[in-house]
C-alpha positions as CSV (number, residue, x, y, z in Angstrom):
1,X,10.2,-15.4,-8.5
2,X,9.1,-11.8,-8.6
3,X,9.7,-9.7,-5.7
4,X,8.1,-6.4,-4.5
5,X,9.6,-3.7,-2.8
6,X,7.6,-0.8,-0.7
7,X,8.8,2.6,-0.6
8,X,7.3,6.2,-0.2
9,X,6.7,6.3,3.8
10,X,7.5,9.1,6.2
11,X,6.4,11.5,8.9
12,X,3.2,13.8,7.8
13,X,0.9,15.8,9.5
14,X,-2.5,14.9,9.9
15,X,-4.5,15.9,7.3
16,X,-1.3,15.6,4.7
17,X,-0.8,13.0,1.9
18,X,1.9,10.4,1.1
19,X,2.1,8.2,-2.1
20,X,3.6,4.8,-1.3
21,X,4.9,2.5,-4.3
22,X,5.3,-0.9,-4.6
23,X,7.8,-1.9,-7.4
24,X,7.9,-5.3,-9.0
25,X,11.1,-6.9,-10.1
26,X,9.3,-8.2,-12.9
27,X,5.8,-8.0,-14.5
28,X,3.3,-6.6,-12.1
29,X,0.7,-8.4,-14.2
30,X,2.0,-11.7,-13.1
31,X,1.2,-11.1,-9.5
32,X,-2.0,-9.5,-9.8
33,X,-4.2,-9.1,-7.6
34,X,-1.8,-6.8,-5.3
35,X,-2.6,-5.9,-1.9
36,X,-1.7,-3.2,0.2
37,X,-1.7,-4.2,3.9
38,X,-0.7,-2.3,7.4
39,X,0.5,-3.2,10.6
40,X,-0.6,-1.1,13.2
41,X,1.1,-1.2,16.7
42,X,-0.8,-3.7,18.9
43,X,-3.1,-4.9,16.0
44,X,-3.2,-7.6,13.7
45,X,-1.8,-6.9,10.2
46,X,-5.0,-5.7,8.0
47,X,-5.6,-5.4,4.4
48,X,-6.3,-2.0,3.2
49,X,-6.7,-1.9,-0.6
50,X,-6.3,-4.3,-3.5
51,X,-6.1,-4.1,-7.3
52,X,-6.8,-6.7,-10.2
53,X,-7.7,-6.3,-13.9
54,X,-10.6,-4.1,-13.8
55,X,-11.7,-3.8,-9.7
56,X,-10.3,-2.3,-6.9
57,X,-11.6,-2.3,-3.5
58,X,-10.9,-0.8,0.1
59,X,-11.3,-1.4,3.7
60,X,-14.4,1.1,5.1
61,X,-11.7,3.0,7.1
62,X,-9.8,4.3,4.2
63,X,-12.5,4.5,1.5
64,X,-12.5,8.1,0.0
65,X,-9.2,8.7,1.4
66,X,-6.9,6.2,-0.6
67,X,-6.3,5.4,-4.1
68,X,-4.8,2.4,-5.3
69,X,-3.4,2.2,-8.9
70,X,-1.5,-0.2,-10.9
71,X,0.9,0.8,-14.0
72,X,2.2,-2.2,-15.9
73,X,4.4,-0.1,-17.8
74,X,6.4,1.0,-14.7
75,X,5.6,-2.3,-13.1
76,X,4.4,-0.8,-9.9
77,X,1.2,-0.6,-7.4
78,X,0.9,2.8,-6.1
79,X,-1.4,3.7,-2.8
80,X,-2.2,7.5,-2.8
81,X,-3.3,8.3,0.9
82,X,-4.9,11.6,1.6
83,X,-6.5,13.2,4.8
84,X,-4.2,11.1,6.9
85,X,-5.4,10.5,10.5
86,X,-3.1,9.3,13.1
87,X,-4.6,5.9,13.3
88,X,-3.1,5.5,9.7
89,X,0.2,5.2,11.5
90,X,2.1,1.9,10.9
91,X,4.1,-0.3,8.5
92,X,2.6,-0.7,4.9
93,X,3.3,-4.0,3.0
94,X,2.4,-4.8,-0.6
95,X,1.7,-8.4,-1.2
96,X,0.8,-9.9,-4.8
97,X,0.2,-13.7,-5.7
98,X,3.1,-15.8,-4.8
99,X,5.3,-13.1,-3.5
100,X,6.9,-13.2,-0.1
101,X,6.6,-10.4,2.4
102,X,8.7,-7.4,2.2
103,X,10.3,-5.2,4.8
104,X,7.1,-2.5,4.5
105,X,7.5,1.0,4.9
106,X,6.8,3.0,7.9
107,X,4.1,5.8,7.9
108,X,3.9,7.9,10.9
109,X,1.1,10.6,10.9
110,X,1.7,12.9,14.0
111,X,1.8,16.7,14.5
């Protein structure tokens, strides 16, 4: 079974950028579509972006700021996050078809 591992989180000031990476232990193509989710304190886990062959989509709150991309050579799905806001703070997870939830990566946006 392919496993996904998230990385790239950290502390960033409002307006800053981070790039999250979701690395697959096998072929990323075999687990598409891949979604990035986030768990904001006090709220339910929500999907923020997904990628499948030929298509990407985003939740309204991140449109124009986040970009999801898939690399089938590196077997990764990255989430480029720009113009970060304090309300983007949370734990970010990636999830593919038939993959388990991982530990996630913490993103903190604060001055």
